[in-house]
C-alpha positions as CSV (number, residue, x, y, z in Angstrom):
1,M,127.3,10.4,46.5
2,T,125.1,7.3,45.6
3,T,121.4,7.9,45.5
4,F,119.0,5.3,46.3
5,L,115.1,4.7,45.0
6,P,113.2,2.3,47.0
7,V,110.3,0.9,45.3
8,N,107.6,2.4,47.2
9,L,108.7,5.7,48.2
10,D,107.7,8.3,46.0
11,A,109.8,11.5,44.7
12,R,109.9,14.0,47.1
13,A,110.1,11.2,50.2
14,V,113.2,10.3,48.2
15,N,114.3,13.4,48.2
16,V,113.3,13.7,52.2
17,V,115.3,11.2,52.8
18,S,118.4,11.9,51.0
19,I,118.8,15.6,52.3
20,A,118.1,14.1,56.0
21,K,121.4,11.6,55.4
22,A,123.2,14.0,54.1
23,G,122.6,16.4,56.8
24,G,123.5,13.9,59.1
25,N,119.6,13.9,60.5
26,S,117.0,10.6,61.2
27,P,115.4,9.3,58.0
28,I,113.3,8.1,60.7
29,K,112.7,11.6,61.9
30,A,112.6,12.7,58.3
31,L,109.8,11.0,56.8
32,R,107.9,10.8,60.6
33,L,107.2,14.5,59.9
34,F,107.1,14.5,55.9
35,R,103.9,11.7,56.6
36,G,102.5,14.2,59.3
37,L,103.1,11.9,62.0
38,T,103.7,13.0,66.0
39,T,106.3,11.0,67.7
40,R,103.6,9.1,69.4
41,G,100.6,8.3,66.4
42,L,104.5,6.2,65.0
43,A,105.8,4.7,67.9
44,S,102.0,3.3,68.2
45,A,101.9,2.2,64.2
46,A,105.1,0.3,64.7
47,Y,104.6,-1.0,68.6
48,M,107.3,0.7,70.2
49,D,107.8,3.3,72.9
50,P,107.5,6.6,72.2
51,A,110.5,6.8,74.4
52,Q,112.4,4.5,72.2
53,L,111.2,6.0,69.1
54,D,112.8,9.4,70.3
55,L,116.3,7.7,71.6
56,I,116.0,6.0,67.6
57,E,115.4,9.8,66.3
58,Q,118.4,11.7,67.9
59,Q,120.6,8.5,67.1
60,S,121.3,8.2,70.5
61,E,124.0,5.5,71.3
62,L,121.2,4.1,73.7
63,G,118.7,3.6,71.1
64,A,120.3,2.1,68.8
65,P,117.8,0.2,66.4
66,L,117.4,-3.4,66.5
67,L,116.9,-4.5,62.7
68,T,113.1,-5.6,63.9
69,E,112.1,-2.2,65.5
70,L,113.7,-0.7,61.7
71,E,111.2,-3.5,59.8
72,S,108.5,-2.0,62.1
73,L,109.4,1.2,61.2
74,A,109.7,0.2,57.8
75,R,106.2,-0.9,57.4
76,A,104.5,2.1,59.6
77,L,106.6,4.2,57.4
78,D,105.2,2.2,53.8
79,V,109.3,2.5,53.2
80,S,111.8,-0.2,52.8
81,V,114.1,-0.6,55.5
82,D,117.5,0.6,53.6
83,A,115.4,4.1,53.4
84,V,115.9,4.2,57.7
85,R,119.5,3.2,58.5
């Protein structure tokens, strides 16, 4: 498994993302919790509906994120888009 190191992630956040991805969990949810944000708080910062964010975090086919949504989430979490994929 190749480890990536996005430029704007600190070492602890890299571990959070790596563990989430290795476990098949949402890196977005892991980063949201790591940053101490609520679903509503992150959704607001990313200019999206909290229900849509919830579907994205659940990795539901119904909530498959668009690239623009990933970009908004990455900006709100202060990470690269690769970190939230």
